[in-house]
N, CA, C and O atoms as a MOPAC input file, in Angstrom:
PM7 MOZYME 1SCF
protein

 N     76.66200 1    36.70800 1    53.82300 1
 C     75.39400 1    36.45500 1    53.18000 1
 C     75.28600 1    37.22500 1    51.86200 1
 O     74.88500 1    36.65400 1    50.84800 1
 N     75.63900 1    38.51400 1    51.86500 1
 C     75.54600 1    39.31100 1    50.65400 1
 C     76.91800 1    39.46300 1    50.03000 1
 O     77.92000 1    39.62800 1    50.72700 1
 N     76.94900 1    39.40600 1    48.72400 1
 C     78.21400 1    39.54300 1    48.01200 1
 C     77.98300 1    40.43800 1    46.80200 1
 O     77.01000 1    40.26400 1    46.06900 1
 N     78.87700 1    41.39100 1    46.59900 1
 C     78.74100 1    42.30000 1    45.46800 1
 C     79.13700 1    41.66800 1    44.14500 1
 O     78.96200 1    42.28700 1    43.09600 1
 N     79.66100 1    40.46000 1    44.16700 1
 C     80.11200 1    39.84300 1    42.92200 1
 C     78.96600 1    39.55200 1    41.96300 1
 O     79.20400 1    39.36900 1    40.76900 1
 N     77.73000 1    39.50400 1    42.45300 1
 C     76.58500 1    39.19300 1    41.59900 1
 C     75.96800 1    40.43800 1    40.95900 1
 O     75.21200 1    40.32800 1    39.99300 1
 N     76.28200 1    41.60400 1    41.48500 1
 C     75.63100 1    42.81700 1    41.02700 1
 C     76.28500 1    43.39400 1    39.77500 1
 O     77.49500 1    43.28600 1    39.57300 1
 N     75.44700 1    44.01200 1    38.94000 1
 C     75.93600 1    44.71400 1    37.75200 1
 C     76.20300 1    46.17600 1    38.09400 1
 O     75.48600 1    46.75500 1    38.90900 1
 N     77.21600 1    46.78000 1    37.48900 1
 C     77.40600 1    48.22600 1    37.65600 1
 C     76.24800 1    48.99100 1    37.00600 1
 O     75.52000 1    48.44700 1    36.17600 1
 N     76.09300 1    50.23600 1    37.39100 1
 C     74.98300 1    51.07900 1    36.95200 1
 C     74.82700 1    51.11000 1    35.43100 1
 O     73.74100 1    50.83500 1    34.92100 1
 N     75.88400 1    51.43600 1    34.70700 1
 C     75.80400 1    51.56300 1    33.24000 1
 C     75.46600 1    50.23000 1    32.58100 1
 O     74.66500 1    50.19100 1    31.64700 1
 N     76.05700 1    49.15200 1    33.04900 1
 C     75.77800 1    47.82800 1    32.48400 1
 C     74.34600 1    47.40900 1    32.75500 1
 O     73.69400 1    46.80400 1    31.90400 1
 N     73.86000 1    47.73100 1    33.94000 1
 C     72.47600 1    47.39700 1    34.28000 1
 C     71.51600 1    48.08500 1    33.31800 1
 O     70.64000 1    47.43800 1    32.74400 1
 N     71.67800 1    49.39100 1    33.14100 1
 C     70.76000 1    50.13900 1    32.27500 1
 C     70.88100 1    49.74800 1    30.80600 1
 O     69.93300 1    49.93700 1    30.04400 1
 N     72.01400 1    49.21400 1    30.39900 1
 C     72.20300 1    48.79200 1    29.00900 1
 C     71.64600 1    47.39300 1    28.74200 1
 O     71.56100 1    46.97400 1    27.58800 1
 N     71.27100 1    46.67800 1    29.78400 1
 C     70.78400 1    45.30000 1    29.64200 1
 C     69.33800 1    45.26900 1    29.16400 1
 O     68.64200 1    46.28400 1    29.18500 1
 N     68.90000 1    44.09700 1    28.73600 1
 C     67.51600 1    43.91800 1    28.28900 1
 C     66.57000 1    43.99600 1    29.48200 1
 O     66.97800 1    43.79100 1    30.62500 1
 N     65.31600 1    44.29300 1    29.20500 1
 C     64.32400 1    44.39700 1    30.27300 1
 C     64.16100 1    43.05700 1    30.99900 1
 O     63.95300 1    43.03000 1    32.21200 1
 N     64.25400 1    41.96300 1    30.27000 1
 C     64.13600 1    40.63800 1    30.88400 1
 C     65.28200 1    40.39300 1    31.86200 1
 O     65.06300 1    39.90600 1    32.97000 1
 N     66.49600 1    40.73100 1    31.45200 1
 C     67.65400 1    40.52000 1    32.31900 1
 C     67.59200 1    41.42600 1    33.54200 1
 O     67.90700 1    40.99800 1    34.65200 1
 N     67.17900 1    42.69800 1    33.33700 1
 C     67.05700 1    43.61900 1    34.46600 1
 C     66.02300 1    43.11600 1    35.46400 1
 O     66.24400 1    43.18600 1    36.67300 1
 N     64.89600 1    42.61000 1    34.96900 1
 C     63.86700 1    42.07400 1    35.86800 1
 C     64.40900 1    40.90000 1    36.66700 1
 O     64.17200 1    40.80500 1    37.87200 1
 N     65.12900 1    40.01500 1    36.01100 1
 C     65.71500 1    38.86600 1    36.70000 1
 C     66.67000 1    39.31600 1    37.79300 1
 O     66.63100 1    38.78900 1    38.90500 1
 N     67.52100 1    40.27800 1    37.49100 1
 C     68.48700 1    40.78200 1    38.46900 1
 C     67.80100 1    41.42900 1    39.67200 1
 O     68.14900 1    41.15200 1    40.82000 1
 N     66.82400 1    42.29000 1    39.39700 1
 C     66.16800 1    43.01900 1    40.48500 1
 C     65.36400 1    42.08000 1    41.37000 1
 O     65.42500 1    42.17600 1    42.59500 1
 N     64.61400 1    41.17700 1    40.76100 1
 C     63.79100 1    40.27600 1    41.56800 1
 C     64.64500 1    39.26000 1    42.32400 1
 O     64.19700 1    38.71700 1    43.33300 1
 N     65.84500 1    38.99700 1    41.86400 1
 C     66.73500 1    38.05400 1    42.54400 1
 C     67.56300 1    38.73600 1    43.63200 1
 O     67.66600 1    38.21500 1    44.74300 1
 N     68.15000 1    39.88600 1    43.33100 1
 C     69.10500 1    40.50800 1    44.24700 1
 C     68.64100 1    41.83900 1    44.84800 1
 O     69.26900 1    42.34200 1    45.77900 1
 N     67.56700 1    42.40700 1    44.33800 1
 C     67.11600 1    43.70400 1    44.84000 1
 C     66.22200 1    43.57800 1    46.06000 1
 O     65.73900 1    42.49700 1    46.39600 1
 N     66.01600 1    44.71500 1    46.71300 1
 C     65.15100 1    44.78000 1    47.88500 1
 C     64.06000 1    45.81300 1    47.62700 1
 O     64.34700 1    46.98200 1    47.36900 1
 N     62.80100 1    45.36700 1    47.69900 1
 C     61.67100 1    46.26900 1    47.47700 1
 C     61.60200 1    47.27600 1    48.61500 1
 O     61.55900 1    46.90000 1    49.78600 1
 N     61.59100 1    48.55500 1    48.26400 1
 C     61.51700 1    49.61300 1    49.26400 1
 C     60.11300 1    50.16600 1    49.41200 1
 O     59.64100 1    50.37600 1    50.52900 1
 N     59.43400 1    50.40800 1    48.27900 1
 C     58.10300 1    51.00300 1    48.36100 1
 C     57.40600 1    50.93800 1    47.00800 1
 O     58.03500 1    50.73600 1    45.96900 1
 N     56.08400 1    51.11400 1    47.05300 1
 C     55.24800 1    51.23700 1    45.85800 1
 C     54.73100 1    52.67000 1    45.80700 1
 O     54.40800 1    53.25800 1    46.83900 1
 N     54.65500 1    53.22900 1    44.60100 1
 C     54.14700 1    54.58000 1    44.41800 1
 C     53.16800 1    54.57900 1    43.25800 1
 O     53.27500 1    53.76400 1    42.34100 1
 N     52.20900 1    55.50200 1    43.30600 1
 C     51.37400 1    55.75400 1    42.13600 1
 C     51.59400 1    57.21200 1    41.76300 1
 O     51.19700 1    58.12300 1    42.49100 1
 N     52.22800 1    57.41600 1    40.62300 1
 C     52.56100 1    58.76200 1    40.16500 1
 C     51.99900 1    58.93700 1    38.76200 1
 O     52.37900 1    58.22000 1    37.83600 1
 N     51.09800 1    59.89000 1    38.61200 1
 C     50.52200 1    60.17100 1    37.30300 1
 C     49.81400 1    58.98400 1    36.67900 1
 O     49.87400 1    58.80000 1    35.46400 1
 N     49.15000 1    58.18100 1    37.48100 1
 C     48.42500 1    57.02300 1    36.97300 1
 C     49.27600 1    55.79600 1    36.73300 1
 O     48.75400 1    54.75000 1    36.34800 1
 N     50.58500 1    55.90100 1    36.95300 1
 C     51.47500 1    54.74800 1    36.79600 1
 C     51.83000 1    54.18100 1    38.17000 1
 O     52.00900 1    54.92300 1    39.13600 1
 N     51.92500 1    52.87000 1    38.23600 1
 C     52.38200 1    52.21900 1    39.46100 1
 C     53.87800 1    51.98300 1    39.32200 1
 O     54.33500 1    51.38200 1    38.35000 1
 N     54.63400 1    52.46100 1    40.30100 1
 C     56.09000 1    52.34500 1    40.28400 1
 C     56.53700 1    51.65600 1    41.56300 1
 O     56.09700 1    52.00900 1    42.65700 1
 N     57.40400 1    50.68200 1    41.41700 1
 C     58.04300 1    50.05800 1    42.56700 1
 C     59.49100 1    50.51900 1    42.59700 1
 O     60.16000 1    50.56800 1    41.56600 1
 N     59.96400 1    50.85400 1    43.78500 1
 C     61.34100 1    51.29100 1    43.96500 1
 C     62.10500 1    50.20800 1    44.71400 1
 O     61.71700 1    49.79400 1    45.80600 1
 N     63.19400 1    49.75900 1    44.10800 1
 C     64.05700 1    48.73400 1    44.68900 1
 C     65.44100 1    49.31200 1    44.93900 1
 O     65.89000 1    50.20500 1    44.22000 1
 N     66.11500 1    48.79500 1    45.96400 1
 C     67.54500 1    49.06500 1    46.09900 1
 C     68.26800 1    47.89400 1    45.45100 1
 O     67.85900 1    46.74000 1    45.58200 1
 N     69.34100 1    48.20900 1    44.75600 1
 C     70.11800 1    47.18800 1    44.05500 1
 C     71.55700 1    47.66700 1    44.02900 1
 O     71.85900 1    48.70200 1    43.43400 1
 N     72.44100 1    46.92700 1    44.66600 1
 C     73.86600 1    47.27600 1    44.77200 1
 C     74.01800 1    48.68600 1    45.33200 1
 O     73.62000 1    48.92600 1    46.47200 1
 N     74.57500 1    49.62200 1    44.57900 1
 C     74.77900 1    50.97200 1    45.10200 1
 C     73.93300 1    52.00900 1    44.35700 1
 O     74.30000 1    53.18100 1    44.28200 1
 N     72.80800 1    51.56900 1    43.81300 1
 C     71.86500 1    52.47400 1    43.17200 1
 C     70.45700 1    51.92600 1    43.35400 1
 O     70.26800 1    50.85600 1    43.93300 1
 N     69.48100 1    52.65700 1    42.86300 1
 C     68.08400 1    52.25500 1    42.98000 1
 C     67.54300 1    51.86900 1    41.61100 1
 O     68.10200 1    52.24000 1    40.57800 1
 N     66.45000 1    51.12100 1    41.62000 1
 C     65.82000 1    50.68200 1    40.37800 1
 C     64.32700 1    50.98100 1    40.46000 1
 O     63.66200 1    50.64500 1    41.44000 1
 N     63.81700 1    51.62200 1    39.40900 1
 C     62.38300 1    51.86300 1    39.27600 1
 C     61.81200 1    50.83000 1    38.31200 1
 O     62.35800 1    50.59700 1    37.23500 1
 N     60.71400 1    50.22200 1    38.71500 1
 C     59.97100 1    49.34300 1    37.81300 1
 C     58.61200 1    49.99100 1    37.60400 1
 O     57.86200 1    50.20500 1    38.55600 1
 N     58.30000 1    50.29900 1    36.34900 1
 C     57.04800 1    50.95600 1    35.99500 1
 C     56.12800 1    49.90900 1    35.38500 1
 O     56.48800 1    49.22700 1    34.42500 1
 N     54.94000 1    49.79600 1    35.95400 1
 C     53.96600 1    48.80800 1    35.49200 1
 C     52.90000 1    49.47000 1    34.63400 1
 O     52.59400 1    50.65100 1    34.80000 1
 N     52.33700 1    48.69000 1    33.71200 1
 C     51.23000 1    49.14500 1    32.88600 1
 C     49.92400 1    49.03800 1    33.64600 1
 O     49.91200 1    48.84300 1    34.86100 1
 N     48.81700 1    49.16800 1    32.91600 1
 C     47.49900 1    49.08400 1    33.54500 1
 C     47.30600 1    47.74900 1    34.23800 1
 O     46.78100 1    47.68200 1    35.34900 1
 N     47.72600 1    46.70800 1    33.58600 1
 C     47.69200 1    45.38400 1    34.19400 1
 C     48.98200 1    45.24000 1    34.99300 1
 O     50.07000 1    45.33000 1    34.42400 1
 N     48.88100 1    45.02300 1    36.27700 1
 C     50.06000 1    45.01200 1    37.15200 1
 C     51.07600 1    43.95600 1    36.73500 1
 O     52.22300 1    44.01000 1    37.17900 1
 N     50.69300 1    43.00500 1    35.90300 1
 C     51.61800 1    41.97800 1    35.43300 1
 C     52.49800 1    42.47600 1    34.28500 1
 O     53.52300 1    41.86500 1    33.98500 1
 N     52.11100 1    43.56600 1    33.64800 1
 C     52.85700 1    44.09500 1    32.50600 1
 C     53.87200 1    45.13600 1    32.96400 1
 O     53.50600 1    46.17000 1    33.52200 1
 N     55.14100 1    44.85500 1    32.72400 1
 C     56.19500 1    45.80400 1    33.07600 1
 C     56.47400 1    46.68200 1    31.86200 1
 O     56.82800 1    46.18000 1    30.79600 1
 N     56.31300 1    48.00000 1    32.02400 1
 C     56.56400 1    48.93900 1    30.93400 1
 C     58.03500 1    49.32200 1    30.84200 1
 O     58.57500 1    49.47100 1    29.74600 1
 N     58.68800 1    49.48300 1    32.00300 1
 C     60.08300 1    49.93000 1    31.99600 1
 C     60.77400 1    49.53900 1    33.29200 1
 O     60.15300 1    49.45700 1    34.35200 1
 N     62.06200 1    49.30100 1    33.18100 1
 C     62.92100 1    49.08500 1    34.34300 1
 C     64.16100 1    49.93300 1    34.10800 1
 O     64.84000 1    49.79100 1    33.09100 1
 N     64.45000 1    50.81200 1    35.05500 1
 C     65.62100 1    51.67100 1    34.88100 1
 C     66.31800 1    51.89700 1    36.21900 1
 O     65.68600 1    52.08600 1    37.25800 1
 N     67.62500 1    51.87100 1    36.14800 1
 C     68.43800 1    52.19900 1    37.30800 1
 C     68.53000 1    53.70500 1    37.45100 1
 O     68.67400 1    54.42200 1    36.46200 1
 N     68.44600 1    54.18400 1    38.68900 1
 C     68.58300 1    55.61200 1    38.95100 1
 C     69.59400 1    55.80700 1    40.07900 1
 O     69.75000 1    54.94500 1    40.94300 1
 N     70.26200 1    56.92800 1    40.05700 1
 C     71.26500 1    57.20600 1    41.07900 1
 C     70.58900 1    57.54200 1    42.40500 1
 O     69.38900 1    57.81300 1    42.45800 1
 N     71.37000 1    57.51900 1    43.45300 1
 C     70.85900 1    57.87600 1    44.77600 1
 C     70.36400 1    59.32000 1    44.76900 1
 O     69.31800 1    59.61900 1    45.34700 1
 N     71.10300 1    60.21400 1    44.12300 1
 C     70.70700 1    61.62800 1    44.06700 1
 C     69.35500 1    61.80100 1    43.37800 1
 O     68.51400 1    62.56700 1    43.84800 1
 N     69.14300 1    61.10000 1    42.27900 1
 C     67.86500 1    61.18400 1    41.56000 1
 C     66.73900 1    60.62100 1    42.41900 1
 O     65.65100 1    61.19500 1    42.47100 1
 N     66.99000 1    59.50600 1    43.08800 1
 C     65.97000 1    58.89600 1    43.94900 1
 C     65.59400 1    59.82700 1    45.09800 1
 O     64.41500 1    59.96900 1    45.42100 1
 N     66.58700 1    60.46000 1    45.71400 1
 C     66.29300 1    61.39200 1    46.80600 1
 C     65.46400 1    62.57100 1    46.31800 1
 O     64.51400 1    62.98700 1    46.98000 1
 N     65.82500 1    63.10400 1    45.16000 1
 C     65.09800 1    64.25200 1    44.61400 1
 C     63.66100 1    63.88600 1    44.24300 1
 O     62.74000 1    64.67400 1    44.45700 1
 N     63.47700 1    62.70000 1    43.69000 1
 C     62.16700 1    62.29700 1    43.18300 1
 C     61.23000 1    61.76900 1    44.26700 1
 O     60.02300 1    62.00600 1    44.20700 1
 N     61.76900 1    61.05600 1    45.25300 1
 C     60.92300 1    60.32100 1    46.18600 1
 C     60.93400 1    60.83000 1    47.62200 1
 O     60.26400 1    60.24900 1    48.47500 1
 N     61.66800 1    61.89000 1    47.91400 1
 C     61.65600 1    62.41700 1    49.27800 1
 C     61.28800 1    63.89200 1    49.27100 1
 O     61.56700 1    64.62100 1    48.31900 1
 N     60.66200 1    64.30300 1    50.34600 1
 C     60.36500 1    65.71100 1    50.56700 1
 C     61.65600 1    66.36000 1    51.05700 1
 O     62.21200 1    65.93300 1    52.06900 1
 N     62.13400 1    67.36700 1    50.36800 1
 C     63.43800 1    67.95000 1    50.70300 1
 C     63.45900 1    68.55800 1    52.10200 1
 O     64.47800 1    68.47900 1    52.78800 1
 N     62.35400 1    69.16200 1    52.53700 1
 C     62.31500 1    69.73900 1    53.88500 1
 C     62.39600 1    68.65400 1    54.95100 1
 O     63.13200 1    68.79400 1    55.92800 1
 N     61.64500 1    67.57700 1    54.76800 1
 C     61.69300 1    66.46900 1    55.72900 1
 C     63.06500 1    65.80500 1    55.73400 1
 O     63.56900 1    65.42100 1    56.78900 1
 N     63.66700 1    65.67100 1    54.55500 1
 C     65.00000 1    65.07600 1    54.46900 1
 C     66.02900 1    65.94400 1    55.18700 1
 O     66.85400 1    65.43400 1    55.94600 1
 N     65.98200 1    67.25100 1    54.94900 1
 C     66.92400 1    68.16100 1    55.60500 1
 C     66.77700 1    68.11000 1    57.12100 1
 O     67.77200 1    68.09200 1    57.84500 1
 N     65.52900 1    68.08600 1    57.60300 1
 C     65.30800 1    68.03200 1    59.04700 1
 C     65.80000 1    66.71400 1    59.63400 1
 O     66.38100 1    66.69900 1    60.71900 1
 N     65.57400 1    65.61200 1    58.93200 1
 C     66.06000 1    64.31100 1    59.40500 1
 C     67.58400 1    64.28400 1    59.45100 1
 O     68.16700 1    63.70300 1    60.36600 1
 N     68.22500 1    64.90300 1    58.47800 1
 C     69.68600 1    64.96700 1    58.45400 1
 C     70.21800 1    65.80200 1    59.62200 1
 O     71.20800 1    65.43200 1    60.25200 1
 N     69.56700 1    66.91100 1    59.90300 1
 C     69.95200 1    67.74700 1    61.04600 1
 C     69.77000 1    66.97200 1    62.34900 1
 O     70.64200 1    66.99900 1    63.21800 1
 N     68.63800 1    66.28100 1    62.48200 1
 C     68.38500 1    65.47700 1    63.68400 1
 C     69.42400 1    64.37900 1    63.84700 1
 O     69.84500 1    64.07800 1    64.96400 1
 N     69.83500 1    63.78600 1    62.74400 1
 C     70.82800 1    62.71400 1    62.79200 1
 C     72.16400 1    63.22600 1    63.31500 1
 O     72.78700 1    62.59000 1    64.16500 1
 N     72.60100 1    64.37000 1    62.80900 1
 C     73.88400 1    64.91800 1    63.24300 1
 C     73.81600 1    65.50900 1    64.65300 1
 O     74.83000 1    65.58800 1    65.34600 1
 N     72.62500 1    65.92100 1    65.07200 1
 C     72.46500 1    66.48200 1    66.41300 1
 C     72.43100 1    65.39500 1    67.48600 1
 O     72.67900 1    65.67100 1    68.66000 1
 N     72.13100 1    64.18000 1    67.09100 1
 C     72.00400 1    63.07900 1    68.07200 1
 C     73.34100 1    62.61500 1    68.59300 1
 O     73.40000 1    61.70300 1    69.41800 1

């Protein structure tokens, strides 16, 4: 069902136009969550082997930015480090 042949590598994705990035994410990405950080609405998608942030303007139809972020950046920005560490310990203890 899923094939990596359609996905862009991280550097190529970030170098693409906002229109092309939106097309790629909405076609092949998976919405993980919505966040409101500092008055901005951000949607986090998984795409291939990295994550994508879509930042919306005041009008939810206006996309201000689309950027690919690494797994490490996503973990640092969107997870509580204490909860993550405890979940990792629980996983290995199981």
